[in-house]
C-alpha positions as CSV (number, residue, x, y, z in Angstrom):
1,M,-100.7,-34.8,173.1
2,E,-100.2,-36.1,176.6
3,P,-99.7,-33.5,179.4
4,Q,-96.3,-34.8,180.2
5,S,-95.1,-34.5,176.6
6,F,-96.6,-31.0,176.4
7,L,-94.9,-29.8,179.5
8,A,-91.5,-31.3,178.4
9,A,-91.8,-29.6,175.0
10,T,-92.8,-26.3,176.6
11,L,-89.8,-26.5,179.0
12,V,-87.4,-27.2,176.2
13,A,-88.8,-24.3,174.2
14,H,-88.6,-21.8,177.0
15,V,-85.1,-22.8,178.0
16,S,-84.1,-22.5,174.3
17,F,-85.7,-19.0,174.2
18,A,-83.7,-17.9,177.2
19,I,-80.5,-19.2,175.7
20,V,-81.2,-17.3,172.4
21,V,-81.7,-14.1,174.3
22,T,-78.5,-14.6,176.3
23,V,-76.4,-15.4,173.3
24,H,-77.9,-12.5,171.3
25,A,-77.1,-10.1,174.2
26,F,-73.5,-11.2,174.5
27,A,-73.0,-11.2,170.8
28,N,-74.1,-7.6,170.7
29,D,-72.1,-6.5,173.8
30,R,-75.3,-5.9,175.8
31,E,-76.1,-6.9,179.3
32,P,-78.8,-9.5,179.2
33,G,-80.3,-8.2,182.5
34,K,-83.7,-9.7,183.3
35,W,-84.6,-10.7,179.8
36,P,-83.4,-14.4,179.9
37,F,-85.6,-14.9,182.9
38,V,-88.5,-13.1,181.3
39,A,-88.1,-15.4,178.2
40,L,-87.8,-18.4,180.4
41,A,-91.1,-17.5,182.2
42,F,-93.1,-16.2,179.3
43,G,-91.7,-17.8,176.2
44,L,-92.2,-15.9,172.9
45,A,-93.7,-12.9,174.8
46,G,-90.4,-12.6,176.7
47,I,-88.5,-12.6,173.4
48,A,-90.7,-10.0,171.9
49,A,-90.3,-7.8,175.0
50,Y,-86.5,-8.2,174.8
51,F,-86.4,-7.1,171.2
52,F,-89.1,-4.4,171.2
53,Y,-89.5,-3.0,174.7
54,D,-86.0,-3.0,176.2
55,D,-85.1,0.6,176.9
56,S,-81.5,0.0,178.2
57,P,-78.6,1.8,176.5
58,G,-77.7,0.0,173.3
59,A,-81.0,-1.6,172.9
60,G,-82.5,-1.5,169.5
61,E,-79.2,-1.0,167.8
62,R,-78.9,-3.8,165.2
């Protein structure tokens, strides 16, 4: 894979992850806080942190 294609795919994936986190937070009446930015910067690790390590009120209630 060419570097430009890889960077484009990575950018699309990370933006999509940030959108998923934001939509999930609003769908569950939670403040997204810093998590969309974390997902944007760190990808899947940011999503894992949002779901498993967020200690804000209402987190973990599914």
